[in-house]
Every structure is written in C-alpha cells, then in structure tokens.
C-alpha positions in Angstrom: -23.2 23.0 35.8 -22.2 26.0 37.9 -18.8 24.5 38.6 -18.4 23.8 34.8 -19.2 27.4 33.9 -16.8 28.7 36.5 -14.0 26.4 35.3 -14.5 27.5 31.7 -14.5 31.2 32.6 -11.4 30.6 34.7 -9.8 29.0 31.7 -10.6 32.0 29.6 -8.9 34.3 32.1 -5.8 32.1 32.3 -5.8 32.0 28.5 -5.7 35.8 28.5 -2.6 35.7 30.6 -1.0 33.0 28.4 -1.4 35.5 25.5 0.8 37.9 27.5 3.4 35.0 28.0 3.3 34.1 24.3 3.9 37.7 23.2 6.4 38.9 25.7 8.5 35.9 26.7 10.3 35.5 23.3 11.0 39.2 23.3 12.6 39.1 26.7 9.9 41.3 28.3 8.4 40.8 31.7 5.1 39.0 31.9 3.9 40.8 35.0 4.4 44.4 33.9 3.7 46.8 32.4 0.0 46.6 31.9 -1.4 45.1 28.6 -1.0 47.3 25.6 -1.9 47.2 21.9 1.0 45.5 20.0 0.4 47.8 17.1 0.1 51.3 18.5 1.4 50.7 22.0 -1.7 52.2 23.6 -2.4 50.9 27.1 -5.6 48.7 27.1 -8.4 49.2 29.6 -10.1 46.4 31.5 -13.1 46.5 29.1 -10.6 45.9 26.2 -9.4 42.7 27.8 -12.5 40.7 28.4 -11.5 37.3 27.0 -13.0 36.5 23.5 -15.9 38.9 24.0 -13.8 42.1 23.6 -12.3 40.7 20.4 -15.7 39.9 19.0 -17.2 43.2 20.1 -14.4 45.2 18.4 -14.5 43.0 15.4 -10.9 42.0 15.7 -9.5 45.6 15.7 -7.8 47.8 18.2 -10.2 50.3 19.8 -7.7 53.1 19.5 -5.7 52.6 16.2 -8.2 50.3 14.4 -5.3 48.0 13.6 -6.2 44.3 13.0 -5.6 42.1 16.0 -4.4 38.5 15.5 -7.2 35.9 15.9 -4.7 33.9 17.8 -5.6 35.9 20.9 -9.2 34.7 21.2 -8.1 31.3 20.0 -5.7 30.8 22.9 -8.3 32.0 25.4 -11.1 29.8 24.0 -8.7 26.8 23.7 -7.6 27.2 27.3 -11.2 27.4 28.5 -12.2 24.3 26.6 -9.2 22.2 27.7 -9.8 23.2 31.3 -13.4 22.3 31.0 -12.6 18.8 29.6 -10.2 18.2 32.4 -12.9 19.1 35.0 -15.4 16.9 33.3 -13.0 14.0 33.4 -11.5 14.4 36.9 -13.8 16.8 38.8 -12.5 19.0 41.6 -9.2 17.3 42.5 -5.4 17.6 42.6 -5.4 15.7 39.3 -7.5 18.4 37.6 -5.2 21.0 39.1 -2.2 19.2 37.7 -3.8 19.0 34.2 -4.6 22.6 34.2 -1.1 23.5 35.1 0.2 21.3 32.4 -2.0 23.0 29.8 -0.8 26.4 31.0 2.7 25.4 30.0 2.0 23.4 26.9 0.0 26.1 25.1 2.5 28.9 25.3 5.3 26.4 24.5 3.4 25.4 21.3 2.5 28.8 20.1 5.9 30.3 20.7 7.5 27.4 18.9 5.2 27.9 15.9 5.9 31.6 15.7 9.6 31.9 16.8 11.0 28.3 16.5 12.0 28.3 20.2 10.7 27.0 23.5 11.9 29.3 26.3 13.7 27.7 29.2 11.5 29.7 31.6 8.6 27.6 30.4 10.3 24.2 30.4 12.3 24.5 33.6 9.4 26.0 35.6 7.0 23.4 34.1 9.3 20.5 35.0 9.6 21.8 38.6 5.8 22.2 38.8 5.3 18.7 37.6 7.6 17.3 40.2 5.9 19.3 43.0 2.4 18.2 41.9 3.5 14.6 41.5 3.5 14.2 45.3 -0.3 14.6 45.1 -0.8 12.7 41.8 1.4 10.1 40.1 4.2 10.0 42.7 7.7 11.6 42.7 9.5 8.5 41.4 7.3 8.1 38.3 7.5 11.9 37.6 11.2 12.2 38.0 12.1 9.2 36.0 9.6 10.1 33.3 11.1 13.5 32.9 14.7 12.2 33.0 14.2 9.2 30.6 12.1 11.1 28.1 14.5 14.1 27.9 17.6 11.8 27.6 15.8 9.9 24.8 15.3 13.0 22.8 18.7 14.3 23.7 20.2 11.2 22.0 18.0 11.9 19.0 19.2 15.5 18.9 22.8 14.5 19.0 22.4 11.7 16.4 20.4 13.9 14.0 22.8 16.8 14.4 20.2 19.6 14.8 17.2 17.6 13.6 15.8 17.9 17.1 16.1 21.2 19.0 17.2 21.6 22.6 13.8 23.2 23.4 12.1 19.9 22.5 14.5 18.0 24.8 13.6 20.2 27.7 9.9 20.1 26.8 10.1 16.3 26.9 11.4 16.6 30.5 8.4 18.8 31.4 6.0 16.3 29.8 7.6 13.3 31.5 7.1 14.9 34.9 3.4 15.1 34.3 2.6 11.8 32.4 5.2 9.8 34.3 7.4 6.9 33.3 4.3 4.9 32.2 3.1 7.6 29.7 6.2 8.6 27.8 6.1 5.8 25.3 2.5 6.7 24.3 3.5 10.3 24.0 6.5 9.4 21.8 4.4 7.2 19.5 1.5 9.6 19.1 3.7 12.7 18.5 5.9 10.8 16.0 2.8 9.7 14.1 1.2 13.1 14.2 4.5 14.8 13.1 5.0 12.2 10.3 1.4 12.7 9.0 1.9 16.5 9.0 5.2 16.2 7.1 3.6 13.8 4.6 0.7 16.3 4.0 3.3 19.1 3.3 5.0 16.9 0.8 1.8 15.8 -1.0 0.4 19.4 -1.2 3.8 20.8 -2.4 4.1 23.1 0.6 7.3 21.5 1.8 10.1 19.1 0.9 12.4 16.7 2.8 14.4 19.7 4.1 11.4 21.6 5.4 11.8 22.3 9.2 9.0 20.8 11.2 8.2 22.5 14.6 7.9 19.4 16.8 6.9 21.1 20.0 3.2 21.4 19.2 3.1 17.7 18.3 4.7 16.8 21.7 2.3 19.1 23.5 -0.8 17.7 21.7 0.3 14.1 22.4 1.1 15.0 26.0 -2.4 16.3 26.6 -4.0 13.3 25.0 -1.9 10.8 27.1 -2.4 12.8 30.3 -6.2 12.8 29.8 -6.8 9.4 28.3 -3.6 7.5 28.9 -5.0 4.3 30.3 -7.7 4.1 27.5 -5.0 4.7 24.8 -2.8 2.0 26.2 -5.6 -0.5 26.5 -6.7 0.3 22.9 -3.1 -0.3 21.7 -2.9 -3.7 23.4 -6.3 -4.7 22.0 -5.1 -3.8 18.5 -1.8 -5.5 19.0 -3.5 -8.7 20.2 -5.9 -8.5 17.2 -3.0 -8.7 14.8 
C-alpha cells in the first residue's frame, strides 16, 4: 500500500510537469524555464500554488493573484497521470516494464491534449518518445520488436496519409512510430483495430447528435494514445479475447 501511494503521488507530480509541456511546447517555449506562472496574469506561482490537484481545489479553480478562472484540464492531467501510473504499478509491480509504461504515458498524455487543443503533435514528443521506447526495449520487449513495430506502424499510417491526401496528419504518423516502439510488432495490429473502432464510434456520435458532418476533422491522436495504453497494459488479454470471439463465429 505504501508503494502504491508513492507511485500515485509520483504520478501527480509528473502530471504537473506534463501540464507545463502541454502549455509551453506548442507555443515554442522552454519546458524547463522560467518558473511556472499564471497563464492569465503572468504572475509567478509559488510552491504552495503548485501542489497537484489540491491547490486547484483549495483555490476553487481560480488564480490566487488575479482571481481568473483556471482550466480544469490542469488537475485532470495530474489526476489522470497518477491513476494511470498506479494501474501500471498494480499490474507489473516494481520493474522495468512499469518504468516503460510510465514513460509511455508521459508521452501519450501531452501528445493527446496538445492534439485536441492545437491540432498538432510536436516532433519533440514523438521523436524523443520513439528513442525512449527503443532504449527501454533492451530491458522489456527487445530491440527487434520495438524497432520493427515503430517502423511498420509508421509506414502503414504514412501510406494512409498519402492516399487520403491530408486525411491523416504527419503527427499521427510519427506518433505511430512512438507507439510501435513500446507495444512492439506484436501489438500494432491491436492498436490499429481499437483506435479505428474508437475513432469511428466517435465520428458516428458526432453525426447522430448533429455536432459534425462527413467533413468534420477528427483529431486521431487521442484515439491512438488511448488504444496504445490499452494494448500495452492488456495486450495479451485483448488478443486472446479476439481469437476466442473469432473462433466463436
């Protein structure tokens, strides 16, 4: 239980840093300096203003200095990081596999939220994430599976991007390389199927509710990220369930 609490708190802290990445990276700002500041009034924030989740709740979602409303996405990212880290620890304990999963989450979350807000996935995330996956593969799934997974998955989406003539963005292609380096050659098919189904269901919901049409742009990065986490966490179970369903037909 003590380890679980520590992992959750560690996830909250990492989530706080990911908020910095999400805000600054698309704006071309450094993620290591200057110190955190209010995005509304520019006032430098103190340590007691930056306690993950708790500071937001204590201040009722407002800046201490200008009383401006702070986006609820900040505590959401922090809490989500903590929960995802905790689930990884529960599944794999203290291991290189857990470390690999936490690193993966630390790239998938900012990629998703930046894509949702700005419609881009920065190269600094995808390139660095791919290299991290390759390095960690020596302690987890193996270099060959990681390298081929990243290469094949990115080439597959590159073909889709070329055929669709802009229907798939370059950021998604590079994100696929990142994901492939973590789930390996064995996991990319499951990621493709789940992300396609999730994206298709979301598009259908937009059509049925009148919030979109056939020309509405769908940010696919979050669906890739969601599917990658599921496959990385429960890949073997998902594949076994698929084959059981296939044989049942």
